C-alpha positions in Angstrom: 0.0 0.0 0.0 1.4 3.4 -1.0 2.0 5.9 1.8 -0.1 9.1 1.4 1.8 12.4 1.1 -1.0 14.3 2.8 -0.4 14.7 6.5 -3.6 14.6 8.6 -3.7 16.8 11.7 -4.6 15.3 15.0 -7.6 16.5 17.0 -5.2 18.1 19.5 -3.6 20.2 16.8 -7.1 21.2 15.6 -8.1 22.3 19.1 -5.0 24.3 19.6 -5.5 26.3 16.4 -9.0 27.5 17.5 -9.1 31.2 18.5 -9.6 32.2 22.1 -13.2 32.9 23.2 -14.4 36.5 22.7 -16.1 38.4 25.5 -19.1 40.8 25.4 -18.1 44.4 24.6 -19.1 45.5 28.1 -16.7 43.0 29.6 -13.8 44.0 27.3 -14.2 47.7 28.2 -14.4 47.3 31.9 -11.1 47.7 33.8 -10.4 45.2 36.6 -9.8 46.7 40.0 -7.1 44.1 40.8 -5.4 41.1 39.3 -4.4 37.9 41.0 -1.2 36.1 40.3 1.1 33.5 41.8 4.7 34.6 42.0 7.6 32.3 41.4 9.5 34.0 44.1 7.5 35.8 46.7 10.6 37.7 48.0 10.8 39.8 44.8 7.0 40.4 44.3 5.7 43.9 44.7 2.2 45.2 45.0 1.5 48.0 42.4 -0.9 50.7 43.4 -2.3 52.4 40.2 -3.7 55.8 40.9 -6.3 57.5 38.8 -3.8 60.2 37.7 -1.5 57.6 36.2 0.9 57.4 39.1 2.1 53.9 40.0 3.6 53.2 43.5 5.0 49.8 44.2 5.4 48.3 47.7 7.4 45.2 48.5 5.4 42.4 50.1 8.5 41.8 52.2 7.6 45.0 54.2 3.9 44.2 54.5 3.4 43.7 58.3 -0.3 44.3 58.8 -3.5 44.2 56.8 -6.9 45.1 58.3 -10.3 44.8 56.6 -13.2 46.9 57.9 -16.9 46.0 57.2 -17.3 49.5 55.6 -15.2 48.1 52.7 -11.9 49.6 53.7 -8.5 47.8 53.6 -5.6 49.3 55.6 -2.1 48.0 55.0 1.2 48.8 56.7 4.4 48.6 54.7 7.2 49.4 57.1 6.4 53.0 58.3 4.0 53.7 55.3 0.3 53.1 55.4 -2.0 52.4 52.5 -5.8 52.8 52.7 -8.0 51.3 50.0 -11.8 52.2 50.0 -14.4 50.8 47.7 -17.1 48.2 47.2 -16.9 44.3 47.7 -13.3 44.4 48.9 -13.2 41.3 51.0 -11.9 39.0 48.2 -9.2 41.6 47.5 -8.3 41.5 51.2 -7.9 37.8 51.0 -5.6 37.8 48.0 -3.5 40.6 49.6 -3.0 38.4 52.7 -2.0 35.5 50.4 0.4 37.8 48.6 -1.3 37.1 45.3 -2.5 40.5 44.3 -0.3 42.0 41.6 -1.9 45.4 41.4 -4.8 47.5 42.7 -6.4 50.0 40.3 -8.2 53.1 41.5 -11.5 53.3 39.6 -12.6 56.2 37.4 -15.9 58.1 37.8 -18.7 56.2 36.2 -16.8 52.9 36.0 -18.6 51.5 39.0 -21.9 51.4 37.1 -20.4 49.3 34.4 -19.4 46.5 36.8 -21.7 43.8 38.1 -23.1 44.4 41.6 -20.8 41.8 43.2 -17.6 43.0 41.4 -14.8 44.6 43.3 -14.6 48.4 42.8 -11.8 50.6 44.3 -13.0 54.1 44.8 -9.8 55.6 46.4 -6.3 54.6 47.3 -4.6 56.8 49.9 -0.8 56.5 50.7 0.5 58.0 53.9 4.3 58.1 54.1 5.8 57.4 57.6 8.5 59.5 59.1 12.1 58.5 58.6 14.3 58.0 61.7 
């Protein structure tokens, strides 16, 4: 029997060639308030705070000594002598991922953005950074 010169692709190759799923336009336009991630080395991981004016402040998880969640949807974090206060809506899951050192960034939300998100979605209204005094 002669061997065919046409190579047939396997089902695995066919599945890999498929395009990724597309989301609804509302979902594509909405900006996440935070993103989770698992670091390869926790000692080098930093938490980025992205402010509404475009400023980004990064804090090392190595200096995170205290995190407090208040029922009024406020998270207070202590990085050495500096304090960070995050206020918003539905922040308990964000609190959990911070304590697990899995939050890669926290994004301060824009006006009107809150209405685009589902009622149970995390929304960060404000990030306040208070720098501690140097010795």
